C-alpha positions in Angstrom: -1.2 94.5 -5.7 -1.8 93.4 -9.2 1.8 94.2 -9.9 3.0 92.0 -7.1 0.9 89.1 -8.4 2.4 89.7 -11.7 5.9 89.7 -10.5 5.3 86.6 -8.4 3.9 84.9 -11.7 6.8 85.9 -13.4 9.3 85.0 -10.7 7.4 81.2 -10.3 7.8 80.7 -14.0 11.4 81.8 -14.0 12.1 79.2 -11.2 10.4 76.4 -13.1 12.7 73.8 -14.2 13.2 74.0 -17.9 12.0 71.1 -20.0 14.6 69.5 -22.2 14.1 68.6 -25.8 15.5 65.0 -26.5 18.6 65.0 -28.6 19.2 62.7 -31.3 22.6 61.0 -31.2 25.1 60.6 -34.4 26.4 57.3 -34.7 29.9 58.7 -33.2 27.9 60.0 -30.0 26.2 56.5 -29.7 29.5 54.5 -29.9 30.9 56.9 -27.3 28.4 56.2 -24.9 28.7 52.2 -25.8 32.6 52.6 -24.9 31.6 54.6 -21.9 29.1 52.3 -20.5 31.8 49.4 -20.8 33.4 50.9 -18.2 30.7 50.9 -16.0 30.4 47.0 -16.3 33.0 44.8 -15.1 35.9 45.1 -17.3 36.6 41.1 -17.4 32.9 40.7 -18.5 34.0 40.7 -22.2 36.9 38.3 -21.5 34.6 35.8 -19.8 32.0 36.4 -22.9 34.9 35.4 -25.3 36.4 32.2 -23.2 32.8 30.9 -22.8 32.0 31.2 -26.6 35.7 29.4 -27.7 34.8 26.6 -25.1 31.3 26.3 -26.5 31.9 26.5 -30.1 34.7 23.7 -29.4 32.7 21.4 -27.0 29.9 21.6 -29.6 31.9 20.3 -32.1 33.5 17.7 -29.9 30.0 16.2 -29.1 28.5 13.2 -30.5 26.4 13.7 -33.8 23.1 12.3 -32.0 23.5 15.4 -29.3 24.2 18.0 -31.7 20.6 19.5 -31.4 20.8 19.2 -27.8 24.3 21.0 -27.5 22.9 23.9 -29.6 19.9 24.4 -27.6 22.2 24.6 -24.1 24.2 27.3 -25.6 21.5 29.4 -27.8 18.7 31.6 -26.9 15.1 30.1 -27.8 14.3 32.6 -30.2 17.7 31.8 -31.9 17.7 27.9 -31.8 14.2 28.2 -33.2 15.2 30.3 -36.2 18.3 28.6 -36.8 16.4 25.3 -37.2 13.6 27.1 -39.6 16.8 28.2 -41.6 18.3 25.0 -41.7 14.9 23.2 -42.9 13.8 25.9 -45.6 12.4 24.2 -48.4 13.2 20.6 -46.9 10.8 17.7 -46.9 10.7 17.4 -43.2 7.7 18.3 -40.8 7.5 21.9 -39.9 9.9 23.3 -43.1 8.8 26.5 -43.9 9.1 28.0 -47.7 12.0 30.6 -48.3 9.0 33.4 -48.2 7.5 31.7 -45.0 10.4 31.8 -43.3 11.5 35.7 -44.4 8.0 36.8 -43.1 8.2 34.9 -40.0 11.5 36.2 -38.6 12.2 39.5 -40.6 11.1 41.5 -37.6 13.7 39.9 -35.2 16.6 38.7 -37.2 18.6 39.6 -40.2 17.0 36.8 -42.5 19.6 37.5 -45.3 22.5 36.2 -43.2 20.8 33.0 -41.6 22.7 30.4 -43.3 19.6 28.8 -45.3 20.4 25.4 -45.6 23.4 25.3 -43.5 24.4 24.0 -40.3 25.0 25.9 -37.0 28.0 27.8 -36.9 29.6 26.6 -40.2 28.4 25.8 -43.8 30.0 22.6 -44.4 28.0 19.1 -43.9 31.1 17.5 -42.8 34.2 18.4 -40.3 37.2 17.0 -38.9 38.1 19.0 -35.9 36.8 22.5 -35.7 39.2 25.2 -34.0 38.4 28.7 -33.3 41.3 30.4 -34.9 40.1 34.3 -34.3 37.6 35.7 -31.9 37.7 39.3 -31.4 35.3 41.5 -29.8 33.4 43.7 -32.2 31.4 45.6 -29.9 29.5 45.6 -26.8 26.2 47.3 -25.9 25.1 48.4 -22.6 21.5 47.7 -21.8 19.6 51.1 -21.6 17.0 49.4 -19.3 18.0 46.5 -16.5 16.0 44.0 -17.8 17.6 44.2 -21.4 20.3 41.7 -21.6 24.2 42.8 -22.2 25.3 42.1 -25.6 28.7 41.3 -27.4 29.7 40.9 -30.9 32.5 38.7 -31.8 34.2 38.5 -35.0 35.0 34.8 -35.2 36.6 32.3 -37.6 36.4 28.7 -37.3 39.0 26.6 -39.0 39.2 22.9 -39.6 42.8 22.7 -40.9 42.5 18.7 -42.1 39.7 19.8 -44.2 41.5 23.2 -45.3 38.4 25.1 -44.2 37.7 28.4 -42.9 34.5 29.7 -41.7 34.2 33.4 -41.1 31.1 34.4 -38.8 29.7 37.0 -36.6 28.4 35.8 -33.3 26.4 37.9 -31.1 26.4 36.6 -27.6 24.0 37.9 -24.8 24.5 37.9 -20.9 21.4 37.1 -19.2 21.1 36.2 -15.4 24.8 35.5 -15.2 25.1 33.2 -17.9 26.1 33.8 -21.9 24.0 32.4 -24.7 24.3 32.9 -28.3 21.6 35.2 -29.6 22.7 35.3 -33.2 25.1 33.7 -35.7 25.3 35.7 -39.1 26.2 33.5 -41.9 26.2 34.1 -45.6 
């Protein structure tokens, strides 16, 4: 009887599903999973994001100067809008302006504050422009969300040009897709 109980315990233990230890991924494995995930989503999503971004940027710079703030709010996430507004006004003599240290402390956990474009405008560092065009817009990366509640993120390497003023503005722009629409979630400026 004891042998039968012991044999049964061995059998039960052997039949239990083996626990899998979490595996650490190398950067190469992570990027392969991201690329594999791209095929799972609609293949035209990145093309749609790119077209939306190019059109939104050019429409923004064609807007009346008095409407630029509203136009920026329409094409950016709420967090990025507040972050860029704070970055633009660092150490300025305006209501709500932050010192550089206050700005860094406020936003360091959400954004790379070194690439905020402190005291620079949205998308370009120049104060004036004639006609801004997107001269380059190439997708660098697309990340597929791990959870359904997370947005799809597209990263674009962009060069904005003003031929009349002979100016070029290289930036990296992060676009998120949420609720079937696109928004700028970050712009990395030097």
